[in-house]
C-alpha positions in Angstrom: -6.6 6.2 6.3 -5.5 9.3 8.0 -5.8 8.7 11.8 -7.0 5.1 11.2 -3.6 3.3 11.5 -4.2 1.8 14.9 -7.7 0.6 13.8 -6.2 -1.2 10.8 -3.7 -2.9 13.1 -6.4 -4.0 15.5 -8.6 -5.2 12.7 -5.8 -7.3 11.2 -5.0 -8.9 14.5 -8.7 -9.6 15.3 -9.4 -11.1 11.8 -6.0 -12.9 11.6 -5.0 -11.1 8.4 -1.3 -11.5 7.5 -1.0 -9.0 4.6 -3.5 -6.2 3.9 -3.5 -4.1 0.7 -5.1 -0.6 1.1 -6.1 2.1 -1.4 -7.0 5.7 -1.0 -4.6 6.2 1.9 -4.5 9.9 1.1 -1.0 10.2 2.5 1.7 12.2 0.7 5.1 10.8 -0.2 6.7 7.3 -0.3 7.3 6.1 3.2 6.9 3.4 5.8 4.9 4.1 8.9 4.5 2.1 12.2 0.8 1.6 13.0 1.2 0.1 16.4 1.8 -3.4 17.9 4.5 -4.1 15.3 2.3 -3.5 12.2 3.9 -1.4 9.5 2.4 0.3 6.5 4.5 0.8 3.4 2.8 3.4 1.3 3.1 5.4 -1.9 1.3 8.6 -2.5 1.6 11.8 -4.6 3.9 14.5 -3.3 1.7 17.4 -4.3 -1.9 16.3 -3.4 -3.4 14.3 -0.7 -5.7 12.0 -2.7 -5.3 8.5 -4.1 -2.4 6.6 -2.6 -1.8 2.8 -2.1 -0.1 0.8 0.6 0.5 -2.7 2.1 0.4 -3.4 5.8 2.5 -6.2 7.3 2.7 -7.5 10.9 6.1 -7.5 12.7 6.9 -11.1 11.9 6.8 -10.5 8.1 8.9 -7.4 8.1 12.2 -9.3 8.2 11.7 -11.5 5.1 11.0 -8.3 3.1 13.4 -8.2 0.1 12.3 -5.1 -1.8 9.7 -2.3 -1.8 9.0 -0.9 -5.2 6.8 2.3 -5.2 5.9 3.1 -8.8 3.5 6.0 -8.1 0.4 6.8 -6.1 -1.5 4.0 -7.9 0.9 1.0 -7.6 3.2 -0.5 -4.9 4.8 -3.9 -4.8 6.5 -5.7 -1.8 8.7 -8.6 -2.6 9.4 -11.0 0.3 10.7 -14.5 1.0 8.3 -16.8 2.9 9.0 -20.5 3.4 11.7 -20.5 0.7 9.3 -19.0 -1.9 9.5 -15.5 -3.3 6.1 -13.7 -3.0 5.1 -10.4 -4.7 2.3 -8.5 -3.0 0.9 -5.8 -5.2 -1.6 -3.1 -4.2 -3.1 -1.1 -7.1 -5.7 1.6 -7.4 -7.6 3.0 -10.5 -9.6 6.1 -9.5 -12.9 6.4 -11.3 -15.5 8.5 -9.4 -14.9 12.3 -9.6 -12.0 11.9 -12.1 -11.8 13.4 -15.6 -11.5 11.2 -18.6 -7.8 12.3 -18.9 -7.1 11.2 -15.4 -8.6 7.8 -16.0 -6.6 7.4 -19.2 -3.3 8.2 -17.4 -4.2 5.8 -14.6 -4.9 3.0 -17.1 -1.5 3.7 -18.9 0.4 3.1 -15.6 -0.8 -0.5 -15.6 0.8 -1.2 -19.0 4.3 0.2 -18.3 
Protein backbone atom coordinates (compact mmCIF):
# COMPACT_ATOMS: atom_id res chain seq x y z
CA UNK A 1 0.00 0.00 0.00
CA UNK A 2 2.98 2.29 0.25
CA UNK A 3 2.29 5.29 -1.97
CA UNK A 4 -1.17 4.02 -2.91
CA UNK A 5 -3.32 5.77 -0.30
CA UNK A 6 -4.84 8.28 -2.68
CA UNK A 7 -5.62 5.50 -5.20
CA UNK A 8 -7.50 3.60 -2.49
CA UNK A 9 -9.53 6.69 -1.58
CA UNK A 10 -10.38 7.33 -5.25
CA UNK A 11 -11.37 3.69 -5.77
CA UNK A 12 -13.62 3.70 -2.72
CA UNK A 13 -15.37 6.86 -3.91
CA UNK A 14 -15.75 5.58 -7.48
CA UNK A 15 -17.12 2.15 -6.42
CA UNK A 16 -19.17 3.61 -3.52
CA UNK A 17 -17.45 1.46 -0.88
CA UNK A 18 -18.13 2.56 2.70
CA UNK A 19 -15.62 0.40 4.59
CA UNK A 20 -12.58 -1.32 3.08
CA UNK A 21 -10.38 -3.87 4.83
CA UNK A 22 -6.82 -4.09 3.50
CA UNK A 23 -4.00 -6.55 4.09
CA UNK A 24 -0.27 -6.46 3.44
CA UNK A 25 -0.14 -2.72 4.02
CA UNK A 26 3.60 -3.08 4.73
CA UNK A 27 3.58 -0.04 7.06
CA UNK A 28 5.33 -0.11 10.41
CA UNK A 29 3.61 0.74 13.68
CA UNK A 30 0.02 1.23 14.83
CA UNK A 31 -1.31 4.50 13.51
CA UNK A 32 -4.04 6.29 11.62
CA UNK A 33 -3.26 8.02 8.34
CA UNK A 34 -5.25 10.46 6.21
CA UNK A 35 -5.42 9.22 2.62
CA UNK A 36 -7.09 12.28 1.10
CA UNK A 37 -10.62 13.63 0.58
CA UNK A 38 -11.58 12.68 4.15
CA UNK A 39 -10.65 8.99 3.91
CA UNK A 40 -8.65 7.65 6.82
CA UNK A 41 -6.71 4.39 7.18
CA UNK A 42 -6.39 2.81 10.62
CA UNK A 43 -3.55 0.29 10.42
CA UNK A 44 -1.56 -2.12 12.52
CA UNK A 45 1.89 -3.31 11.48
CA UNK A 46 5.01 -4.76 13.04
CA UNK A 47 7.50 -2.27 14.47
CA UNK A 48 10.62 -4.10 13.30
CA UNK A 49 9.79 -5.20 9.76
CA UNK A 50 7.88 -3.75 6.86
CA UNK A 51 5.87 -6.78 5.78
CA UNK A 52 2.40 -8.01 6.65
CA UNK A 53 0.16 -5.36 8.21
CA UNK A 54 -3.62 -4.92 8.17
CA UNK A 55 -5.91 -1.92 8.09
CA UNK A 56 -9.40 -0.56 7.66
CA UNK A 57 -10.24 2.50 5.56
CA UNK A 58 -13.21 4.71 6.46
CA UNK A 59 -14.67 7.75 4.70
CA UNK A 60 -15.03 11.01 6.63
CA UNK A 61 -18.68 10.51 7.54
CA UNK A 62 -17.90 7.24 9.36
CA UNK A 63 -15.01 8.55 11.45
CA UNK A 64 -17.25 10.20 14.07
CA UNK A 65 -19.32 7.13 15.07
CA UNK A 66 -16.03 5.29 15.74
CA UNK A 67 -16.07 3.94 19.30
CA UNK A 68 -12.89 1.90 19.57
CA UNK A 69 -9.85 0.83 17.54
CA UNK A 70 -8.26 -2.41 18.76
CA UNK A 71 -4.92 -3.26 17.13
CA UNK A 72 -3.91 -6.74 18.27
CA UNK A 73 -0.85 -7.20 16.06
CA UNK A 74 0.20 -6.98 12.40
CA UNK A 75 -2.37 -9.67 11.55
CA UNK A 76 -5.56 -8.43 13.26
CA UNK A 77 -7.30 -5.06 13.67
CA UNK A 78 -10.87 -4.33 14.80
CA UNK A 79 -12.87 -1.10 14.56
CA UNK A 80 -16.00 -0.79 16.68
CA UNK A 81 -18.52 1.83 15.57
CA UNK A 82 -22.11 2.88 16.13
CA UNK A 83 -24.22 3.15 12.95
CA UNK A 84 -27.98 3.64 13.00
CA UNK A 85 -28.18 2.69 16.67
CA UNK A 86 -26.36 -0.61 16.09
CA UNK A 87 -22.86 -1.52 17.25
CA UNK A 88 -20.78 -2.84 14.34
CA UNK A 89 -17.40 -4.56 14.53
CA UNK A 90 -15.26 -4.40 11.40
CA UNK A 91 -12.36 -6.85 11.47
CA UNK A 92 -9.45 -7.05 9.06
CA UNK A 93 -7.25 -10.15 9.35
CA UNK A 94 -4.30 -11.59 7.49
CA UNK A 95 -2.69 -15.03 7.58
CA UNK A 96 0.57 -15.06 5.62
CA UNK A 97 1.24 -18.23 3.66
CA UNK A 98 3.51 -17.79 0.64
CA UNK A 99 7.18 -17.45 1.53
CA UNK A 100 6.65 -18.11 5.25
CA UNK A 101 8.18 -20.88 7.29
CA UNK A 102 5.98 -23.48 8.99
CA UNK A 103 6.78 -21.81 12.35
CA UNK A 104 5.52 -18.43 11.11
CA UNK A 105 2.31 -20.04 9.85
CA UNK A 106 1.76 -21.77 13.19
CA UNK A 107 2.29 -18.51 15.14
CA UNK A 108 -0.10 -16.71 12.78
CA UNK A 109 -2.75 -19.39 13.34
CA UNK A 110 -2.40 -19.11 17.11
CA UNK A 111 -3.21 -15.39 17.07
CA UNK A 112 -6.73 -16.20 15.79
CA UNK A 113 -7.48 -18.35 18.83
CA UNK A 114 -6.37 -15.91 21.56
